[in-house]
N, CA, C and O of each residue as an XYZ file, in Angstrom:
856
protein
N       8.441    -14.306     11.056
C       7.299    -15.208     11.012
C       6.233    -14.603     10.104
O       6.030    -13.389     10.128
N       5.563    -15.402      9.322
C       4.560    -14.901      8.391
C       3.283    -15.703      8.499
O       3.297    -16.934      8.534
N       2.150    -14.959      8.553
C       0.859    -15.651      8.619
C      -0.250    -14.621      8.516
O      -0.035    -13.454      8.843
N      -1.438    -15.026      8.066
C      -2.579    -14.138      8.045
C      -3.509    -14.486      9.187
O      -4.180    -15.516      9.122
N      -3.581    -13.672     10.233
C      -4.368    -14.021     11.413
C      -5.115    -12.807     11.923
O      -4.674    -11.687     11.668
N      -6.224    -12.969     12.632
C      -6.934    -11.853     13.227
C      -6.256    -11.377     14.501
O      -5.446    -12.091     15.093
N      -6.598    -10.154     14.920
C      -5.963     -9.564     16.079
C      -6.336    -10.318     17.356
O      -7.477    -10.749     17.521
N      -5.360    -10.471     18.259
C      -5.606    -11.063     19.561
C      -6.131    -12.477     19.512
O      -6.998    -12.830     20.312
N      -5.643    -13.299     18.605
C      -6.168    -14.646     18.439
C      -5.624    -15.593     19.503
O      -4.424    -15.618     19.773
N      -6.521    -16.370     20.102
C      -6.136    -17.393     21.071
C      -6.565    -18.745     20.525
O      -7.701    -18.909     20.080
N      -5.663    -19.704     20.559
C      -5.923    -21.010     19.954
C      -6.819    -21.870     20.830
O      -6.804    -21.771     22.056
N      -7.605    -22.721     20.165
C      -8.383    -23.750     20.839
C      -8.267    -25.022     20.025
O      -7.637    -25.008     18.967
N      -8.851    -26.124     20.477
C      -8.758    -27.390     19.745
C     -10.129    -28.040     19.654
O     -10.813    -28.236     20.658
N     -10.510    -28.368     18.433
C     -11.757    -29.114     18.225
C     -11.521    -30.320     17.331
O     -12.434    -30.786     16.650
N     -10.299    -30.820     17.336
C      -9.939    -31.957     16.506
C     -10.623    -33.223     17.024
O     -10.701    -33.447     18.232
N     -11.114    -34.042     16.102
C     -11.698    -35.339     16.462
C     -10.936    -36.450     15.757
O     -10.442    -36.266     14.645
N     -10.844    -37.592     16.400
C     -10.164    -38.753     15.836
C     -11.181    -39.862     15.610
O     -11.800    -40.346     16.557
N     -11.358    -40.271     14.334
C     -12.303    -41.334     13.967
C     -13.711    -41.016     14.473
O     -14.449    -41.906     14.897
N     -14.065    -39.736     14.421
C     -15.408    -39.328     14.814
C     -15.610    -39.183     16.298
O     -16.686    -38.763     16.725
N     -14.605    -39.517     17.115
C     -14.727    -39.405     18.569
C     -13.813    -38.301     19.063
O     -12.631    -38.272     18.722
N     -14.350    -37.398     19.861
C     -13.540    -36.306     20.397
C     -12.448    -36.868     21.294
O     -12.699    -37.724     22.142
N     -11.227    -36.370     21.091
C     -10.141    -36.844     21.934
C     -10.077    -36.036     23.224
O     -10.892    -35.137     23.431
N      -9.124    -36.343     24.088
C      -9.084    -35.728     25.409
C      -8.909    -34.205     25.291
O      -8.243    -33.700     24.387
N      -9.523    -33.510     26.228
C      -9.466    -32.050     26.239
C      -8.067    -31.595     26.621
O      -7.473    -32.108     27.569
N      -7.547    -30.628     25.875
C      -6.228    -30.097     26.199
C      -6.118    -28.664     25.705
O      -6.889    -28.224     24.852
N      -5.152    -27.947     26.253
C      -4.866    -26.605     25.766
C      -4.152    -26.706     24.425
O      -3.437    -27.674     24.166
N      -4.347    -25.708     23.578
C      -3.673    -25.684     22.281
C      -2.459    -24.751     22.348
O      -2.509    -23.693     22.976
N      -1.365    -25.163     21.687
C      -1.195    -26.397     20.926
C      -0.662    -27.527     21.808
O      -0.118    -27.291     22.887
N      -0.832    -28.768     21.319
C      -0.268    -29.923     21.996
C       0.683    -30.630     21.027
O       0.475    -30.600     19.814
N       1.717    -31.258     21.563
C       2.735    -31.877     20.730
C       2.155    -32.922     19.786
O       2.566    -32.996     18.628
N       1.201    -33.736     20.260
C       0.679    -34.837     19.459
C      -0.646    -34.509     18.769
O      -1.450    -35.398     18.490
N      -0.858    -33.226     18.501
C      -2.086    -32.786     17.852
C      -1.721    -31.802     16.735
O      -0.553    -31.452     16.569
N      -2.718    -31.364     15.980
C      -2.491    -30.384     14.909
C      -3.055    -29.018     15.252
O      -3.092    -28.134     14.396
N      -3.497    -28.830     16.489
C      -4.133    -27.583     16.876
C      -3.112    -26.471     17.074
O      -1.909    -26.725     17.147
N      -3.596    -25.244     17.158
C      -2.732    -24.092     17.378
C      -2.833    -23.086     16.253
O      -3.456    -23.349     15.224
N      -2.222    -21.939     16.451
C      -2.161    -20.886     15.441
C      -0.892    -21.100     14.625
O       0.211    -21.117     15.172
N      -1.053    -21.262     13.328
C       0.068    -21.581     12.466
C       0.768    -20.304     11.973
O       0.123    -19.328     11.591
N       2.093    -20.345     11.994
C       2.902    -19.268     11.428
C       4.111    -19.898     10.756
O       4.687    -20.855     11.274
N       4.495    -19.364      9.608
C       5.648    -19.881      8.872
C       6.898    -19.110      9.267
O       6.823    -17.985      9.762
N       8.047    -19.734      9.042
C       9.315    -19.099      9.417
C       9.750    -18.034      8.414
O      10.528    -17.146      8.760
N       9.261    -18.110      7.181
C       9.606    -17.128      6.155
C       8.493    -17.100      5.122
O       7.606    -17.953      5.125
N       8.548    -16.107      4.236
C       7.536    -16.034      3.192
C       7.679    -17.211      2.237
O       6.685    -17.701      1.700
N       8.910    -17.667      2.021
C       9.120    -18.843      1.179
C       8.453    -20.071      1.792
O       7.844    -20.873      1.084
N       8.569    -20.214      3.117
C       7.913    -21.332      3.796
C       6.399    -21.204      3.724
O       5.684    -22.204      3.656
N       5.914    -19.959      3.739
C       4.473    -19.719      3.614
C       3.982    -20.201      2.252
O       2.908    -20.793      2.151
N       4.769    -19.948      1.200
C       4.424    -20.432     -0.136
C       4.469    -21.958     -0.185
O       3.587    -22.595     -0.761
N       5.508    -22.539      0.425
C       5.636    -23.993      0.437
C       4.432    -24.648      1.109
O       3.975    -25.710      0.688
N       3.925    -24.003      2.157
C       2.782    -24.546      2.888
C       1.458    -24.285      2.165
O       0.415    -24.797      2.572
N       1.501    -23.490      1.091
C       0.302    -23.255      0.297
C      -0.560    -22.102      0.754
O      -1.719    -22.009      0.348
N      -0.025    -21.201      1.602
C      -0.836    -20.114      2.142
C      -0.514    -18.751      1.543
O      -1.205    -17.778      1.846
N       0.520    -18.648      0.697
C       0.967    -17.339      0.220
C      -0.084    -16.641     -0.633
O      -0.106    -15.411     -0.692
N      -0.949    -17.394     -1.289
C      -1.931    -16.789     -2.176
C      -3.252    -16.454     -1.520
O      -4.227    -16.171     -2.216
N      -3.308    -16.478     -0.191
C      -4.571    -16.262      0.517
C      -4.835    -14.796      0.864
O      -5.755    -14.500      1.626
N      -4.048    -13.888      0.320
C      -4.325    -12.479      0.559
C      -3.271    -11.796      1.405
O      -2.077    -11.888      1.120
N      -3.716    -11.110      2.448
C      -2.805    -10.371      3.314
C      -1.897    -11.346      4.057
O      -2.349    -12.364      4.581
N      -0.620    -11.018      4.091
C       0.298    -11.775      4.934
C       1.082    -10.771      5.769
O       0.974     -9.564      5.553
N       1.861    -11.255      6.709
C       2.595    -10.328      7.554
C       3.421    -11.042      8.601
O       3.612    -12.257      8.549
N       3.902    -10.268      9.546
C       4.678    -10.803     10.664
C       3.786    -10.864     11.895
O       2.924    -10.008     12.093
N       4.003    -11.891     12.724
C       3.184    -12.035     13.919
C       4.065    -12.241     15.152
O       5.198    -12.714     15.070
N       3.505    -11.871     16.273
C       4.119    -12.145     17.569
C       3.435    -13.372     18.153
O       2.206    -13.422     18.200
N       4.197    -14.356     18.595
C       3.657    -15.577     19.171
C       4.075    -15.684     20.633
O       5.195    -15.318     20.988
N       3.182    -16.182     21.480
C       3.544    -16.392     22.874
C       2.679    -17.478     23.496
O       1.788    -18.035     22.855
N       2.964    -17.763     24.759
C       2.326    -18.891     25.411
C       3.048    -20.170     25.005
O       4.260    -20.157     24.788
N       2.323    -21.255     24.902
C       2.886    -22.515     24.442
C       3.143    -22.427     22.941
O       2.223    -22.131     22.179
N       4.380    -22.678     22.503
C       4.746    -22.616     21.085
C       5.462    -23.910     20.705
O       6.445    -24.285     21.344
N       4.980    -24.587     19.678
C       5.577    -25.825     19.188
C       6.260    -25.526     17.857
O       5.618    -25.019     16.937
N       7.552    -25.833     17.742
C       8.291    -25.548     16.521
C       8.236    -26.742     15.573
O       8.303    -27.895     15.999
N       8.113    -26.441     14.266
C       8.154    -27.438     13.212
C       9.188    -27.018     12.170
O       9.822    -25.971     12.302
N       9.350    -27.826     11.152
C      10.386    -27.551     10.158
C      10.155    -26.228      9.431
O      11.099    -25.467      9.220
N       8.896    -25.942      9.043
C       8.600    -24.737      8.276
C       8.017    -23.607      9.125
O       7.848    -22.494      8.625
N       7.708    -23.866     10.391
C       7.101    -22.807     11.196
C       6.755    -23.261     12.593
O       7.414    -24.135     13.156
N       5.712    -22.661     13.154
C       5.324    -22.924     14.533
C       3.807    -23.077     14.642
O       3.056    -22.652     13.764
N       3.380    -23.696     15.742
C       1.988    -23.671     16.194
C       2.000    -23.013     17.566
O       2.736    -23.436     18.457
N       1.185    -21.983     17.734
C       1.253    -21.197     18.969
C      -0.085    -21.144     19.683
O      -1.138    -21.411     19.104
N      -0.012    -20.788     20.968
C      -1.210    -20.636     21.790
C      -1.860    -19.276     21.578
O      -3.085    -19.162     21.525
N      -1.023    -18.241     21.459
C      -1.520    -16.876     21.256
C      -0.718    -16.204     20.146
O       0.452    -16.517     19.926
N      -1.372    -15.274     19.451
C      -0.690    -14.533     18.394
C      -1.288    -13.140     18.253
O      -2.457    -12.908     18.559
N      -0.448    -12.220     17.778
C      -0.876    -10.841     17.546
C      -0.089    -10.312     16.351
O       1.122    -10.522     16.278
N      -0.751     -9.625     15.408
C      -0.015     -9.151     14.230
C       0.986     -8.052     14.560
O       0.706     -7.144     15.343
N       2.148     -8.155     13.949
C       3.179     -7.132     14.086
C       3.197     -6.212     12.872
O       3.440     -5.013     13.006
N       2.938     -6.771     11.680
C       2.898     -5.967     10.453
C       2.086     -6.699      9.398
O       1.976     -7.925      9.422
N       1.511     -5.925      8.460
C       0.757     -6.472      7.340
C       1.445     -6.089      6.038
O       2.014     -5.004      5.918
N       1.387     -6.997      5.061
C       1.864     -6.723      3.717
C       0.754     -7.137      2.747
O       0.249     -8.256      2.828
N       0.377     -6.250      1.840
C      -0.687     -6.578      0.900
C      -0.435     -5.943     -0.451
O       0.166     -4.873     -0.550
N      -0.906     -6.623     -1.501
C      -0.832     -6.082     -2.847
C      -1.795     -4.903     -2.976
O      -2.860     -4.896     -2.360
N      -1.418     -3.913     -3.776
C      -2.277     -2.745     -3.946
C      -3.614     -3.148     -4.559
O      -4.625     -2.484     -4.333
N      -3.624     -4.245     -5.340
C      -4.862     -4.710     -5.969
C      -5.889     -5.186     -4.940
O      -7.066     -5.331     -5.269
N      -5.458     -5.431     -3.698
C      -6.380     -5.877     -2.663
C      -7.162     -4.720     -2.046
O      -8.129     -4.940     -1.317
N      -6.747     -3.493     -2.337
C      -7.431     -2.321     -1.799
C      -8.452     -1.801     -2.804
O      -8.161     -1.745     -3.999
N      -9.651     -1.415     -2.341
C     -10.674     -0.897     -3.258
C     -10.182      0.343     -3.999
O      -9.408      1.133     -3.459
N     -10.633      0.505     -5.227
C     -10.266      1.691     -6.003
C     -11.159      2.865     -5.632
O     -10.710      4.011     -5.612
N     -12.411      2.582     -5.341
C     -13.352      3.642     -4.990
C     -13.040      4.216     -3.607
O     -12.844      3.467     -2.649
N     -12.996      5.547     -3.506
C     -12.753      6.194     -2.217
C     -13.827      5.828     -1.203
O     -13.565      5.777     -0.001
N     -15.032      5.574     -1.689
C     -16.141      5.222     -0.809
C     -15.840      3.963     -0.014
O     -16.208      3.857      1.156
N     -15.164      2.999     -0.655
C     -14.867      1.731      0.000
C     -13.439      1.676      0.543
O     -13.147      0.888      1.442
N     -12.548      2.510      0.000
C     -11.160      2.494      0.447
C     -11.045      2.960      1.896
O     -10.330      2.343      2.686
N     -11.733      4.030      2.251
C     -11.608      4.591      3.601
C     -11.993      3.599      4.697
O     -11.225      3.425      5.643
N     -13.170      2.932      4.605
C     -13.495      1.955      5.663
C     -12.555      0.759      5.685
O     -12.298      0.201      6.752
N     -12.026      0.345      4.507
C     -11.080     -0.774      4.485
C      -9.798     -0.404      5.227
O      -9.279     -1.203      6.006
N      -9.288      0.805      4.987
C      -8.075      1.246      5.677
C      -8.329      1.401      7.179
O      -7.454      1.123      8.000
N      -9.531      1.844      7.522
C      -9.867      2.014      8.938
C      -9.837      0.673      9.662
O      -9.375      0.590     10.800
N     -10.332     -0.382      9.003
C     -10.331     -1.711      9.624
C      -8.899     -2.239      9.778
O      -8.573     -2.873     10.782
N      -8.052     -1.976      8.782
C      -6.680     -2.462      8.851
C      -5.870     -1.726      9.911
O      -5.122     -2.346     10.667
N      -6.019     -0.405      9.969
C      -5.222      0.373     10.928
C      -5.677      0.150     12.364
O      -4.946      0.473     13.300
N      -6.886     -0.403     12.550
C      -7.371     -0.676     13.909
C      -6.502     -1.690     14.636
O      -6.518     -1.757     15.865
N      -5.737     -2.484     13.878
C      -4.851     -3.458     14.510
C      -3.655     -2.793     15.172
O      -3.014     -3.391     16.036
N      -3.345     -1.554     14.776
C      -2.240     -0.829     15.394
C      -0.860     -1.268     14.945
O       0.139     -0.845     15.528
N      -0.780     -2.117     13.909
C       0.534     -2.594     13.446
C       0.902     -1.903     12.136
O       0.059     -1.269     11.501
N       2.149     -2.028     11.744
C       2.623     -1.425     10.504
C       1.948     -2.092      9.309
O       1.712     -3.300      9.310
N       1.638     -1.282      8.283
C       1.017     -1.791      7.060
C       1.872     -1.363      5.879
O       2.233     -0.192      5.762
N       2.197     -2.309      5.002
C       3.021     -2.027      3.830
C       2.298     -2.477      2.567
O       1.605     -3.494      2.560
N       2.471     -1.702      1.498
C       1.968     -2.061      0.188
C       3.099     -2.733     -0.578
O       4.200     -2.190     -0.677
N       2.824     -3.917     -1.119
C       3.830     -4.645     -1.887
C       3.762     -4.182     -3.339
O       2.729     -4.324     -3.994
N       4.874     -3.625     -3.841
C       4.920     -3.123     -5.211
C       6.045     -3.740     -6.003
O       6.899     -4.437     -5.455
N       6.041     -3.478     -7.307
C       7.076     -4.035     -8.184
C       8.461     -3.475     -7.867
O       9.475     -4.105     -8.167
N       8.500     -2.290     -7.261
C       9.773     -1.657     -6.928
C      10.108     -1.768     -5.442
O      10.981     -1.061     -4.938
N       9.406     -2.662     -4.749
C       9.674     -2.862     -3.329
C       8.451     -2.565     -2.481
O       7.390     -2.230     -3.005
N       8.600     -2.687     -1.182
C       7.499     -2.452     -0.257
C       7.433     -0.987      0.145
O       8.449     -0.367      0.459
N       6.211     -0.441      0.130
C       5.993      0.954      0.501
C       5.222      1.016      1.814
O       4.155      0.410      1.919
N       5.725      1.727      2.814
C       4.975      1.843      4.072
C       3.715      2.678      3.865
O       3.767      3.768      3.295
N       2.593      2.159      4.332
C       1.326      2.888      4.247
C       0.924      3.450      5.603
O       0.468      4.588      5.709
N       1.098      2.639      6.629
C       0.722      3.049      7.986
C       1.798      2.552      8.933
O       2.142      1.370      8.927
N       2.324      3.444      9.738
C       3.311      3.080     10.745
C       2.666      3.265     12.106
O       2.264      4.370     12.471
N       2.571      2.156     12.862
C       1.931      2.227     14.169
C       2.550      3.289     15.051
O       3.765      3.305     15.247
N       1.736      4.165     15.580
C       2.223      5.237     16.435
C       2.540      6.518     15.686
O       2.630      7.584     16.295
N       2.714      6.428     14.352
C       3.046      7.621     13.558
C       1.965      7.972     12.544
O       1.876      9.118     12.105
N       1.142      6.990     12.169
C       0.052      7.252     11.236
C       0.419      6.961      9.795
O       1.355      6.212      9.516
N      -0.333      7.565      8.879
C      -0.155      7.295      7.458
C       1.139      7.883      6.912
O       1.590      8.948      7.334
N       1.725      7.151      5.953
C       2.842      7.666      5.177
C       2.240      8.472      4.029
O       1.537      7.922      3.182
N       2.519      9.782      4.003
C       1.844     10.705      3.087
C       2.008     10.312      1.629
O       1.042     10.377      0.869
N       3.204      9.904      1.216
C       3.449      9.612     -0.193
C       2.663      8.387     -0.655
O       2.143      8.373     -1.770
N       2.573      7.366      0.187
C       1.841      6.153     -0.192
C       0.344      6.418     -0.192
O      -0.369      5.940     -1.074
N      -0.139      7.174      0.785
C      -1.557      7.525      0.825
C      -1.933      8.341     -0.409
O      -3.005      8.149     -0.984
N      -1.040      9.260     -0.817
C      -1.298     10.060     -2.012
C      -1.359      9.175     -3.247
O      -2.154      9.430     -4.151
N      -0.528      8.136     -3.296
C      -0.563      7.190     -4.410
C      -1.923      6.516     -4.515
O      -2.450      6.357     -5.615
N      -2.498      6.115     -3.379
C      -3.807      5.463     -3.377
C      -4.907      6.434     -3.802
O      -5.829      6.058     -4.526
N      -4.806      7.687     -3.349
C      -5.808      8.694     -3.712
C      -5.738      8.980     -5.208
O      -6.771      9.080     -5.870
N      -4.512      9.114     -5.749
C      -4.361      9.357     -7.181
C      -4.905      8.192     -7.989
O      -5.507      8.383     -9.045
N      -4.687      6.976     -7.483
C      -5.229      5.772     -8.131
C      -6.750      5.855     -8.211
O      -7.347      5.509     -9.231
N      -7.365      6.314     -7.132
C      -8.819      6.483     -7.120
C      -9.260      7.541     -8.125
O     -10.242      7.341     -8.840
N      -8.548      8.660     -8.188
C      -8.920      9.742     -9.096
C      -8.842      9.292    -10.551
O      -9.711      9.619    -11.360
N      -7.794      8.538    -10.875
C      -7.649      8.032    -12.248
C      -8.811      7.110    -12.589
O      -9.346      7.142    -13.698
N      -9.194      6.278    -11.607
C     -10.314      5.358    -11.823
C     -11.612      6.119    -12.058
O     -12.380      5.771    -12.956
N     -11.868      7.168    -11.248
C     -13.084      7.967    -11.417
C     -13.090      8.663    -12.775
O     -14.123      8.723    -13.442
N     -11.930      9.192    -13.184
C     -11.846      9.866    -14.480
C     -12.134      8.892    -15.615
O     -12.815      9.242    -16.579
N     -11.619      7.677    -15.503
C     -11.860      6.659    -16.525
C     -13.330      6.273    -16.563
O     -13.896      6.076    -17.638
N     -13.943      6.166    -15.400
C     -15.378      5.837    -15.360
C     -16.215      6.936    -15.990
O     -17.181      6.652    -16.699
N     -15.852      8.203    -15.736
C     -16.595      9.312    -16.344
C     -16.495      9.246    -17.861
O     -17.471      9.480    -18.572
N     -15.274      8.916    -18.354
C     -15.087      8.819    -19.801
C     -15.899      7.664    -20.373
O     -16.493      7.788    -21.444
N     -15.927      6.541    -19.660
C     -16.698      5.391    -20.123
C     -18.187      5.670    -20.112
O     -18.937      5.093    -20.899
N     -18.622      6.561    -19.215
C     -20.046      6.870    -19.100
C     -20.454      8.032    -20.009
O     -21.592      8.495    -19.941
N     -19.548      8.501    -20.847
C     -19.870      9.546    -21.812
C     -20.168      8.877    -23.142
O     -19.308      8.218    -23.726
N     -21.388      9.052    -23.612
C     -21.786      8.368    -24.837
C     -20.971      8.885    -26.014
O     -20.734     10.087    -26.136
N     -20.540      7.962    -26.888
C     -19.649      8.310    -27.988
C     -20.136      7.679    -29.286
O     -20.924      6.733    -29.281
N     -19.658      8.216    -30.381
C     -19.953      7.663    -31.697
C     -19.478      6.202    -31.744
O     -18.354      5.895    -31.348
N     -20.328      5.332    -32.220
C     -19.999      3.912    -32.280
C     -20.550      3.105    -31.113
O     -20.596      1.877    -31.180
N     -20.976      3.788    -30.026
C     -21.579      3.075    -28.901
C     -22.923      2.475    -29.314
O     -23.576      2.946    -30.245
N     -23.308      1.435    -28.603
C     -24.593      0.802    -28.852
C     -25.616      1.249    -27.809
O     -25.303      1.395    -26.627
N     -26.834      1.459    -28.275
C     -27.928      1.909    -27.402
C     -29.096      0.936    -27.555
O     -29.561      0.674    -28.665
N     -29.558      0.410    -26.432
C     -30.735     -0.460    -26.447
C     -31.980      0.415    -26.404
O     -32.241      1.086    -25.405
N     -32.749      0.405    -27.493
C     -34.015      1.138    -27.532
C     -35.102      0.129    -27.188
O     -35.479     -0.703    -28.013
N     -35.593      0.213    -25.973
C     -36.492     -0.813    -25.457
C     -37.712     -0.976    -26.364
O     -38.407     -0.009    -26.676
N     -37.951     -2.203    -26.773
C     -39.067     -2.502    -27.643
C     -38.755     -2.398    -29.118
O     -39.589     -2.752    -29.951
N     -37.542     -1.908    -29.467
C     -37.226     -1.737    -30.891
C     -35.913     -2.408    -31.290
O     -35.721     -2.741    -32.460
N     -35.015     -2.607    -30.337
C     -33.768     -3.264    -30.681
C     -32.543     -2.452    -30.305
O     -32.631     -1.476    -29.561
N     -31.397     -2.871    -30.831
C     -30.121     -2.243    -30.549
C     -29.739     -1.319    -31.702
O     -29.783     -1.714    -32.867
N     -29.368     -0.095    -31.368
C     -28.956      0.882    -32.374
C     -27.510      1.291    -32.121
O     -26.981      1.112    -31.024
N     -26.885      1.841    -33.150
C     -25.506      2.319    -33.061
C     -25.493      3.829    -33.195
O     -26.160      4.390    -34.065
N     -24.721      4.493    -32.319
C     -24.638      5.947    -32.347
C     -23.891      6.398    -33.599
O     -22.752      5.998    -33.840
N     -24.558      7.244    -34.395
C     -23.971      7.775    -35.623
C     -23.455      9.194    -35.450
O     -22.455      9.572    -36.059
N     -24.133      9.982    -34.622
C     -23.729     11.374    -34.433
C     -24.242     11.916    -33.116
O     -25.252     11.445    -32.594
N     -23.543     12.914    -32.574
C     -23.886     13.483    -31.269
C     -23.692     14.990    -31.341
O     -22.733     15.472    -31.944
N     -24.605     15.729    -30.725
C     -24.349     17.152    -30.448
C     -24.812     17.450    -29.032
O     -25.063     16.521    -28.264
N     -24.928     18.695    -28.674
C     -25.211     19.059    -27.281
C     -26.607     18.638    -26.840
O     -26.838     18.433    -25.649
N     -27.534     18.506    -27.768
C     -28.921     18.270    -27.374
C     -29.450     16.891    -27.735
O     -30.342     16.382    -27.058
N     -28.919     16.273    -28.790
C     -29.500     15.009    -29.214
C     -28.435     14.047    -29.740
O     -27.281     14.408    -29.971
N     -28.888     12.793    -29.917
C     -28.034     11.728    -30.437
C     -28.761     11.079    -31.608
O     -29.939     10.735    -31.500
N     -28.061     10.911    -32.723
C     -28.615     10.205    -33.866
C     -28.109      8.773    -33.847
O     -26.906      8.521    -33.776
N     -29.054      7.835    -33.911
C     -28.676      6.419    -33.856
C     -29.250      5.693    -35.066
O     -30.273      6.094    -35.622
N     -28.573      4.615    -35.462
C     -28.997      3.834    -36.613
C     -29.428      2.454    -36.143
O     -28.635      1.705    -35.572
N     -30.705      2.121    -36.391
C     -31.230      0.811    -36.041
C     -30.757     -0.249    -37.039
O     -30.253      0.067    -38.117
N     -30.933     -1.499    -36.654
C     -30.486     -2.616    -37.485
C     -31.115     -2.610    -38.872
O     -30.529     -3.111    -39.831
N     -32.342     -2.026    -38.974
C     -33.018     -1.996    -40.276
C     -32.688     -0.734    -41.059
O     -33.393     -0.367    -42.000
N     -31.599     -0.072    -40.654
C     -31.075      1.128    -41.313
C     -31.955      2.344    -41.124
O     -31.862      3.308    -41.885
N     -32.822      2.306    -40.099
C     -33.628      3.466    -39.763
C     -32.850      4.368    -38.830
O     -32.318      3.902    -37.822
N     -32.772      5.647    -39.146
C     -32.069      6.611    -38.299
C     -33.066      7.294    -37.379
O     -34.106      7.783    -37.820
N     -32.736      7.320    -36.094
C     -33.591      7.947    -35.087
C     -32.827      9.056    -34.387
O     -31.610      8.974    -34.221
N     -33.540     10.087    -33.978
C     -32.932     11.174    -33.208
C     -33.526     11.153    -31.805
O     -34.744     11.212    -31.637
N     -32.656     11.067    -30.799
C     -33.088     10.943    -29.404
C     -32.400     12.014    -28.583
O     -31.211     12.271    -28.771
N     -33.130     12.641    -27.676
C     -32.537     13.632    -26.778
C     -31.473     12.996    -25.901
O     -31.656     11.879    -25.417
N     -30.369     13.690    -25.692
C     -29.275     13.115    -24.908
C     -29.725     12.737    -23.507
O     -29.269     11.739    -22.950
N     -30.622     13.538    -22.937
C     -31.080     13.262    -21.578
C     -31.975     12.030    -21.519
O     -32.224     11.492    -20.441
N     -32.457     11.586    -22.671
C     -33.328     10.417    -22.696
C     -32.546      9.102    -22.740
O     -33.125      8.023    -22.606
N     -31.235      9.200    -22.926
C     -30.386      8.002    -22.966
C     -29.603      7.922    -21.665
O     -28.884      8.856    -21.309
N     -29.740      6.814    -20.959
C     -29.093      6.665    -19.651
C     -28.273      5.381    -19.635
O     -28.529      4.447    -20.396
N     -27.285      5.358    -18.753
C     -26.450      4.167    -18.594
C     -27.107      3.249    -17.574
O     -27.392      3.662    -16.450
N     -27.346      2.006    -17.969
C     -27.920      1.013    -17.059
C     -26.779      0.183    -16.475
O     -26.153     -0.607    -17.182
N     -26.512      0.366    -15.177
C     -25.385     -0.305    -14.534
C     -25.561     -1.814    -14.520
O     -24.598     -2.556    -14.708
N     -26.793     -2.271    -14.298
C     -27.028     -3.703    -14.223
C     -26.748     -4.416    -15.528
O     -26.170     -5.503    -15.536
N     -27.160     -3.801    -16.645
C     -26.954     -4.411    -17.959
C     -25.676     -3.934    -18.634
O     -25.304     -4.431    -19.697
N     -25.001     -2.962    -18.010
C     -23.746     -2.416    -18.541
C     -23.926     -1.951    -19.988
O     -23.169     -2.350    -20.874
N     -24.936     -1.103    -20.220
C     -25.180     -0.605    -21.566
C     -25.990      0.691    -21.508
O     -26.588      1.018    -20.483
N     -25.999      1.423    -22.629
C     -26.863      2.584    -22.774
C     -28.266      2.123    -23.119
O     -28.442      1.192    -23.905
N     -29.264      2.770    -22.536
C     -30.649      2.388    -22.790
C     -31.526      3.628    -22.907
O     -31.198      4.694    -22.385
N     -32.641      3.465    -23.602
C     -33.670      4.495    -23.645
C     -35.009      3.824    -23.914
O     -35.080      2.823    -24.628
N     -36.069      4.381    -23.340
C     -37.404      3.870    -23.631
C     -38.235      4.939    -24.341
O     -39.463      4.862    -24.385
N     -37.540      5.940    -24.895
C     -38.228      7.033    -25.574
C     -38.853      6.511    -26.872
O     -38.290      5.637    -27.530
N     -40.012      7.048    -27.229
C     -40.690      6.657    -28.461
C     -40.162      7.521    -29.607
O     -40.838      8.427    -30.093
N     -38.923      7.209    -30.025
C     -38.283      8.018    -31.063
C     -38.848      7.697    -32.448
O     -39.275      6.574    -32.716
N     -38.841      8.715    -33.328
C     -39.350      8.556    -34.676
C     -38.223      8.744    -35.683
O     -37.237      9.419    -35.390
N     -38.360      8.158    -36.860
C     -37.337      8.336    -37.889
C     -37.166      9.814    -38.249
O     -38.114     10.596    -38.167
N     -35.967     10.180    -38.641
C     -35.695     11.565    -39.056
C     -35.093     11.541    -40.451
O     -34.492     10.554    -40.874
N     -35.269     12.644    -41.149
C     -34.711     12.772    -42.488
C     -33.611     13.822    -42.467
O     -33.701     14.800    -41.725
N     -32.571     13.628    -43.274
C     -31.443     14.554    -43.315
C     -31.361     15.163    -44.716
O     -30.479     15.979    -44.983
C-alpha cells in the first residue's frame, strides 16, 4: 500500500451534499468519499495523481476498510516505511538534522530513492544506515565547498559600488581589488571593503574609492 499520511491518523467525515451536511457517520462509509486513502501500488498512486506530492511509502490500515479498484479508504492508518528523493532533503547540515529528526520520530523505515535503487537511511529499531548517512554528509560538504568557492571574489566578477555603478574585477591580490567602472575608470578597493550581499546575490561596497594610476 502506498500513501503520504501523518502518523497515527484517524479518519473523520465533513462531506456536504448540495450545501447541506449529510447524516453523521464513522469514516469510511460505503456510500461516501471519506476515509484515509491508500493505493495498492506505486503505479496506482501515479494513476490517482498523487505520486508527485513528495514523500510516499507503505502504510498499515485498520478499523473499517473499504476496498476500491486502485486502493482503499480506511478508518485508521500508520506509516510502515517512507521513500523519498534525495532532492527532498536539505543540503545544509543546519536544516538536514532537524528534518531527519522529524522523519525518524515516526519510528518507521526510511529509504532514499536513487538512480541505482533504494538506499536504507533509517531502519526502525536499528537506527541510521552508516553508508547512506555518510552520503548525505558528503553531499553537504560538497555544497559548502561550492558555496565557499562562489563567495570568493574572482577576476571577471561584478561589484556594485554604491552610488557609482557596476564595476568589473580586473585584478586581485592579498590586500586589494582593482575594478574597472563602466566609464573605463580603474579603482582600487581593499578586499575587506567588498562584501557579498545575500539578498541581492552580488558583491557590493560603499567605500569611497578613488581612481588609481598604473
